N, C-alpha and C positions, 0 to 999 in steps of 0.2 A: 555769256553766250556759249563759251566752251563748256562750262559746267552743265548747261542744259543739254548740249549735244552728247556729252559723255553719259549723262543720266539716261537719255533716250537710247543710246547704244547699249547700255547695261540692261535696260528693260527689254530691248529687242532680243538680246542674247538669252536672257532669262526665259522669255516667251518661246524662243526657238527650242531651247532645251526642254521646256515643259511640253511643247507640242510633240517633240520627238519621243519623249517619255510616254505620253498618253497614246501615241500611235503604236509604239511597241507593245504597250500594255493591253490595249483594246483591239489590236488587229486580229488576234485569234478569235475574239468574240464576233467581230464583223465577219470573219471567214466562216465561222460556224453558222451564223444566221443566213448568210447568202447561200451556203451550201445546202441548207434545208429547203431552199426554193429553186434549186437547180435540177436539170435533167441529168441522168446518168452520163450521157455523152459529154456534157459540160464539166461534170466533176472529174471524169477520167481523162479529160484533155491534157496533153503534155504541156501545153502553154496555159497559164491562168486565163480564165474567161471572166473578164470584168463586166462586160455588158451582156445581159442575157434576158430572156423572157421568163419572169417568175411563174412557177407552177405551185399548186397546193397538193399535188399528187402524193408527195411524201407524207404529209400530215394525214391525208385520207387513208393511206395504206396502214399507218401505225394504229389508227383507231379502228380500222376494219379487221386487220389480220394480226396485229401485234397484241401484246399483253399490257399495253401502256396503262389502261384504266385499272386493271388488277394490281399492277406494280405500284401505281399511284396510291391506291387504297392501302396496300400493305405498308408502304413507306410512311404514309400519314399515321397509321396505327402505331408502327414501331417507333417513329421519331417522337410523336406526341406522348405516348405512354412512357417511354424510357426517360424523356426529359422531365415529365411531371414526377415520376418516381425518384429520379436523381435529385430534384429540388426538395421533395418532401423529406428524403433521408439526409441529403447533404447539407442543407441550410441550417437545420438545428445542430448538426455536428460541427458545422463551421462556427456557430456561436460558442460552442464549448471550447474549441481551439483558440478562438479570438479573445475570450473573456476569462476563462478559468485557468488557473495555474496548477499543474500536477506534474508528477515525476515523469521525466523523459517525454514531455509534451512536444518539444521541438523535434526530437528524433522520430516520434510517431507521426507527426505531421509530414516530415520529410519522406518517411517510408510510404505514406499514402500517396504522395506526389510521385514517387519513383514508380509506383505501379502503373501510372499513366505513361511512363516512358518506355515500358517494355514493348519490344517489337511484336506485332500481332502473331507472326509465325511462331514465336517462342511459346505462346500459350494456346495455340490453335488445337493441337493434338489433345491436350487434356480436356478442352471444352467439348470436342467431338466425342470423346470417350464418355464424358459425364452425361451429355444429352442422349447418347445412344443407350446408356445404362438406365436412364430415367424414362426412356420412351418418348422423349421430346425432340429428338433429332428431326430436322426438316419441318419444324413448326414455327409459327410466329412467336409464341412465348419464349422459345430458346433464343431467338434473335433479340427480342426485347431485353431479356435478362442479361445477355452478353453486352449489349450496348449500355445497359444500366451500370454494369460493373466497370466498363471503360469510362463512362461519363462521370461517375460518382466522384473520383478523385479531382477531376477538373472543376466540378461545381463546388466541392468542399473547399478546395484551395482558393479559388477566386472569391467565393463568398466570404471566407474568413478574412481575406485581405480587405474587402470592402467594409465588413463589420468592424474591423479594427480602427477604421477611420472615424467612426462615431465616437465622440469623446465620452470617456467613462463618467464624467461629471453629469452629463445629461441623464444617463441611466440611474446614477446615484440620487439625483434630484427626484426622479420619479419614484424611487424606492422610499425616499424620505417623505414624499407626499402621500404615502399609503398604498402605492401600487405593489402588488406581488411581483416576483421576478418574471413569472410567465406573462403577467399583464404588461410589464415594462418592455418585455421583448416584443410582444405582439403589437403594442400601441406606440412604442417609441423607437426601438432599435430597427425592426424590420421596415417600417415606413420610411425612416431616414435613409436606410441602406437600400431601399427598393430599386433605384436606378442601377446600382451595381449588381444587385441580385438578378435584375433583368438581363444584364450583359452575360452573366454566367449561364442563364437559361437559354439565351439565344445561341451562344457558342455550343452548348450541349445539343440543341435541336439541329443546328447546321451540321455538326459532326455526324449525328445519327442519320440525318437525311442523305448525306453524301457518302456514308461508309459503304464500301464495296466488299472488302476482303472477307469479313466475318459473315456478311449476308450471303455471299456467293458460296461459301463452304458449308455453312449451317443450314441454308435454305435452298437446296437444288431446285425444288418446285415451288416453295413458298418464297417467290423471288421479289425482292424490293426493286424500286425503280432503277437504281444504278445497275443492278444485275440485268434487268430487262434491256436497258440501253446497250450494255456491252454484248448482249447476245446477238445483236444484229451484225457483229463483226465476223461471225462464223455461221451465217445463214446459208446452208447448202454449200455451193461451190463459189459463192461470191460474197463480197462485203457490201452491205447495204449502206453506203455512205450517206445518201440523202435521207433515208429513213432514220438512220442513227443520229444524224444531225438534228432532225425534227424532234426525235424523242429527247435528245439532250436539251433542246430549247424548252420543251414541256417540263423537263425535270428541274430546270433552273427557276421556273416561274414561282412556285410556292416559297422557296427560300428568298427570292428577290422581293416578293410581296411582304414577307415577314420583316426583312431588313428595312424596307421603305417605311412600313408602319411603325417599326420600333426604332427608327434612326435617332429620334430625339432622346429616347431612353438610353441608347448606346452612348450618345454624346454626353448626356448628363452623368452617365455612369463613370466615364473616364474623367470628366471634370470633377466628379465627386472624390476621386482619389486625392485631389489637391485642395478641395474646397473645405474639408472637415478635418484636416490634419491636426494632430495634437502638437502642442508646443513642446 
């Protein structure tokens, strides 16, 4: 009887800690959602307003007067194009790092990864100078290429880790059966590593979708969705908290939909890291 009581107490404590953790973690999301449906007087109230009459005026405003649709279009173009380009260039390079042995391979791979660690402010001025010189400043291609350069090391490094988990014996067996190396890669390696490669692509898309700094500096008028959302904080002489919250909710929807659709691939990708380990 005592053992059962102790077990229930432990379970209760665990559930309390879990509930507290989830509350702390998701309370900002709750506050953002509720603020998008509040009036200005409720948002500006000195005391939190928990019970209020929801309105849709904030959403109507951003679609009527804001640049939300144009920002959404530009963000979709930038995120999709940069992610596809990063995968097309990064995944074949990842195979080279994962399978081939050449001089200073580890050093080169580490150098590629360190380029992802650079603070954006350290490389911003050269990027601005380059795009102005090429006549591409304040254009969508300049933002796409910049995101591609930043995403490429991430895709390459993650993909090479996943490809390394595919046993060499599988590829060697395909080569012995008469497959060319290119055929073995396309028909054996990439399908087996597909869940992990999907994880790399999703991370690259989410980064590009949420990226603000490069998009703000390189596209003053070709503004992505995060830049549009942030612009409501300096609208005239007031901060449009309700409209900014509504725009932020709209900005979260595509990434959320992508995550929900690809959640099985993400789970399989991380399980893949342990499921095909070499002995």
